[in-house]
Structures are given as structure tokens and as C-alpha cells.
LOMAR-74231 format. One record per residue (C-alpha): x, y, z. Coordinates in steps of 0.25 Angstrom, whole numbers. Each point is the difference from the previous one (the first is absolute). Layout:
# residues N
(site (X, Y, Z))
...
END
This chain:
# residues 62
(site (0, 0, 0))
(site (11, 9, 3))
(site (6, -1, -14))
(site (-14, 3, -6))
(site (0, 13, 10))
(site (-13, -6, 7))
(site (5, 6, 13))
(site (-12, 0, 9))
(site (-4, -15, -2))
(site (15, -3, 1))
(site (1, 6, 14))
(site (-12, -7, 4))
(site (7, -13, -3))
(site (12, 5, 8))
(site (-9, 1, 12))
(site (-5, -14, -2))
(site (14, -5, -1))
(site (4, 7, 12))
(site (-12, -5, 8))
(site (3, -15, -5))
(site (15, 2, 4))
(site (-5, 5, 14))
(site (-9, -12, 2))
(site (11, -10, -4))
(site (10, 7, 9))
(site (-10, 1, 12))
(site (-2, -15, -1))
(site (15, -3, -1))
(site (-2, -7, -13))
(site (12, 7, -7))
(site (15, -1, 4))
(site (10, 11, 2))
(site (6, 0, -14))
(site (-14, -1, -6))
(site (-5, 12, 8))
(site (11, 9, -4))
(site (-3, -3, -15))
(site (-15, 2, 1))
(site (2, 13, 7))
(site (10, 4, -11))
(site (-10, -4, -11))
(site (-12, 7, 7))
(site (8, 12, 2))
(site (5, 0, -15))
(site (-14, -1, -4))
(site (-5, 12, 9))
(site (12, 8, -5))
(site (-4, -3, -15))
(site (-14, 5, 3))
(site (4, 13, 7))
(site (10, 3, -12))
(site (-11, -3, -10))
(site (-10, 8, 8))
(site (9, 12, 0))
(site (2, -1, -16))
(site (-15, -1, -1))
(site (-2, 13, 8))
(site (12, 7, -7))
(site (-6, -3, -13))
(site (-14, 5, 3))
(site (5, 14, 4))
(site (4, 3, -14))
END
């Protein structure tokens, strides 16, 4: 979705990914190494959403 600049639904999925991670983490279902990778992946997705949203806002100002 981020490659297609569909920002808001992409952010919604980031929130769902974050929630799924939190549920797995609370149940102790993931190990320490996996936890670090998942945090990095969710953080990267959130960063991509933020950057895409800024491009969208800057493009609509013109």
C-alpha cells in the first residue's frame, strides 16, 4: 500500500501489526531475537507511513 501511496489504510495495517505484536509479546510467544526483528519491522512500516503522509501533505499544498 505504501508503494501505491495509499497512506491511511497502510497506517491502519501498521496499527494492526503493532497490536498483533503486543498480543504475542504479552503471551510470551516470541523470543528475544524475534522480538527485536518484529519491533524493527513495525517501526519501519510506521516510518514509511509517516514519510508517505508528509509527501502527500506537501503535494497537496501546491
